[in-house]
C-alpha angles and dihedrals in degrees: 000000000000106000134188117204115202105190131134092203094088098193091052092048091049092049092051092045093049094051094045091048090053087055091056101264126130114233138190126184135215126183096198141033090249092054090046095061100089133169093238137075129250132196090221141009123207104204125190114214091199097076100134116242095349130120105227096184093095087064091055092048095044094051098036090134092055131077106264120198119184117221106209137177093206138004119253140132091269097047101038120000099051095041091050090052088050092058110281113137105214145336139229128203120237126267098043141162113254089228090061090051092050090048090055092047094051093044092052092045090054092044093052092047093049091047091053091047091048092053091047094049092044092052091048093049092047089052093046093048098034094131107107116217122194110227140156091244104120143130090290095057116121117232143259093045131179113223110202112195138162093233138024091231090058090053090050091051092051095047097044092047089052092048094048094045092052095036093234133163117222147169123240122210131172110216088217089072110105092230097039095122091050090050091054093050092052093057120093112264093238096051121104114246127195113203124189139181095044088142091063095059125099117245092255091052092049091055090059093054099055099063091049096053097044113123091006131117095255132150107200114192128199135172090208101102090192094059114121122176122191113238095018125106109229132209116196121202119178127201111247091223088056091199135120092267111104092225136267091038095306107137124206120246117252090256093050091044092054090047091048092051093048093050095045102041108027090094092050101046134041116245092256093059095037093053090047092053090050092047094238137109124261088249091055089048090054091048092051091051088053092047094050094040092240118158116210113253114227 
């Protein structure tokens, strides 16, 4: 990291600079606020609040995009509270171990990076799922709940809109993950969980999911509109286009398309005609029903 040390106690500044340099950091020193205002950027600024008779707030303002750690001899409104409100990130009491200072620097660097990434991902998701869908999913909904939708993207839009509206934190798990059930069990019982890809599980695998999510705050999504689970409240949202396109240009995979056609048209066509339309044999049609856990509608 490139670090600026603003400290009028020269020996202290030199000691800090020497130790940080040995650890691989690049350091510059300034003994006054005036000297500390430089036409260059720094990853971090170590600012002493004990610079006699000098207003150090211009340093905080000038380096507002840098990590700023206050070096203080005692904690008070003037040395800590007010500077933190002005934009400083943290403080450390003199005397201090250099390892503690480095720990704070690395922690703040990681925090700022994660915060930027979080904002970026959130903006991207909001853009991707910008289509607003009016549903009955709200703070009064009883969990667990089965969300039946015609496309995964539609389910994502509904859930993320609900989460943003109610300012909730949540965990996301795809049930296609090999350790999905173990992931669910490790999450606190009062935390909201969003589960996807239920429609891709075999019937035996589905039966293992239900006992685990009972009495938990779970939103379970499926693109199988015929799915009905005993003991779970269900919310059905259909795509207005009502076609085999997942919505907003997102096409279904071949597997999901075949499953969609079987579910939608098996009550309208006999197996001979349905298998012919799919380009498969009646035996293959039977095998696919078994694979997807689809019971034939009569």
